[in-house]
N, C-alpha and C positions, 0 to 999 in steps of 0.2 A: 103066464106064458114069461117067456124069457126075454129077458130085456138088455139094453148095456148104453150108456152114454157118452157118444162118439164126440169128441171136438178133438178138433183138425186145427193146427196149425194157430194157435195159441199161445203165436212164439215173443217172444220179447222185442226183438226190433222190428216185425213183422204189427205188431200191435202198436210199439212209441215210436215207427218210425226209423229210419235209419238215413246213411249218404246214399242209398240207391233207390229206398221206399219214402212214402209220403205216410204217416199214420194212419189206420185205420180210423175212420166215424166212426166221433162217440164211444170213444177207447174206455171211458171209466164206466158209463153205463154197462158195456159188453161184461166189462168184467165183474159189476155188480151181476149182473143176471148170469154169468157160468157159474160163480159163488153161489148162487138161491139155488141151482139146480141140480150143481153136486152135491150141494146139502141136503138135498129131498132126493138125490139118488142113496145117497147112503144108508139116511132113514128110514132104507128100505130096498137093503140090499141090492141093487141095484149096478154091478161092476163098471168102474169106471175108464174108460178107454182113449186116451190119448192119442193123437196123429204129428210127427212135428215133419218139416219139410227142409232136406238134406240142401236148399238150397239159401233156404233163411241163415243170415249172417255162413256163408259158406260152412257153413253144418259145423261149428264149434265155439266155445264160448258162452260166455250170457247172453250176447241175442238169439243165438242158437236154443236155446232154454226153452222150458215151455213161462210164459209172465209172471213174475215174480208179483206179483198182486193175483193169482189165483191159487187155490187153497187147493191141492195135489194132493190127495188121499197115499197113503205108501200102499197099500197096496194097488195102484193102479198100473194099469200095465200103458205102456209106450209103444210104440210101431214109429220107424224113422223109413220115410218114402224119398225118391226121388221125382215121382212124376206128379202132375197137379191130379190127377184120380187117388184117392188113399187105398187103393184097392189093386191098384197096377204093379207088379214085383216086390206084394208085400206079405205077409203072413196071417195080416187081418182078417181074412172072407173067411180062412181056414180057420181062424182064431174063432170066429163068432158062430160056427159052420159050430166046429167042438163043442160049442159052450149050451147050442140047439137054443143059440138066439134067435128069434123072429120077430125084432123089433127093436129098433136103434133109433135114439134119440140124440139129433144131430146140431151143433152149434160152432163158430170157432169163425174162421177167417178161409181168403178171401170167398166172398159170394160169387161171384161170377167165373170164378176157376173152379178155387178147389171144394166148397160146399157144393155146388151145380153138380158137378159131376161125381161125388159124393152120395148126393140125393136117388143120382138118375138111377147109377150103376147097385147102390142097394136092390133098389125094387126090383133090378132082372136078373135081383141073385138072393128070393126071395127072400125080402126083409120087406117085408111095411117100416114107412119112416115116419115118425114127426119130428119137421122139423121146425125148431125155431126161428117163430118172428122177429123177437125183442134179441134174438142169442148171438145174431150175427153179421158180420161188417166188414167193410171193405176201403180203402182207398178213393176218391174222384180219378173217372177215366177223363181224357180227351172229347168225351161225347156225353156224358153223365154224370152227374152229380154223385158222392156214395150211393147220399140216399135214395134218388133215383131207382139205383143201382138194386139197391135191400129191395123195395119196394116193389119192383117188376119182377123181382124173386121170388117172394113171398106168394105175387101172385099166381104169376105162372106154375112153382112148383103144388101150391097149393091144390088138391085134385091129378097130380101128375101120377101115370100109371102104367102100368105094364100087366094086364091083362087082371093079374093073380094079386099084386102086390102095387102098393101104391105110397106117396106121400104127403100128407097134409100140415099145414100152416097152426102152431100154438104160440101163445107167448108162454112164458118163463115163472107168471104167476100160477097158470092154472095145474091140473093135478097132470103133469106128462105120462104118465106110468101108470096110466089108467086112458087104453087107446081108445081112443073112440071112433077105428078105420071101420068100426063093421056097420056105427049105428048112416056108416055113406055107402058100403057093399049093396 
């Protein structure tokens, strides 16, 4: 099965915070887990794809770049987006389909916006998704803490389905590139 690791909005200003944004919850653990899963992907020859949000740091400078603590593979593909949904207005889906990708492992920021929309959109576009439960984060909202938002989305997105394809949640230390979707079908 062709697979890809999809890392969304793991950008300097979004993760560290800026004048406009608060830093994400548990940033150091998130970076550690992203690097762990990238390492596993490289060992298994799984392609790594990053998506950056053009709204972060107005789409330029160090704040816009992928976080400097993340080990970005030289061969990684990078797509830039204008919408919360990484599939909207980008060539991401065409790229994944051209590589005959059937399973994506998803990580990044922000849980309730870009991560949620990516997982849901992937399932309606013929992809099974493994959301890394300890591999996405966000900042506190006016209503819920970041920790509550993450827990809620891990619960909600585990088993989310669109008939043929669905998402499951697993943690970074698991063998994410051995999908377990068929045990739930």
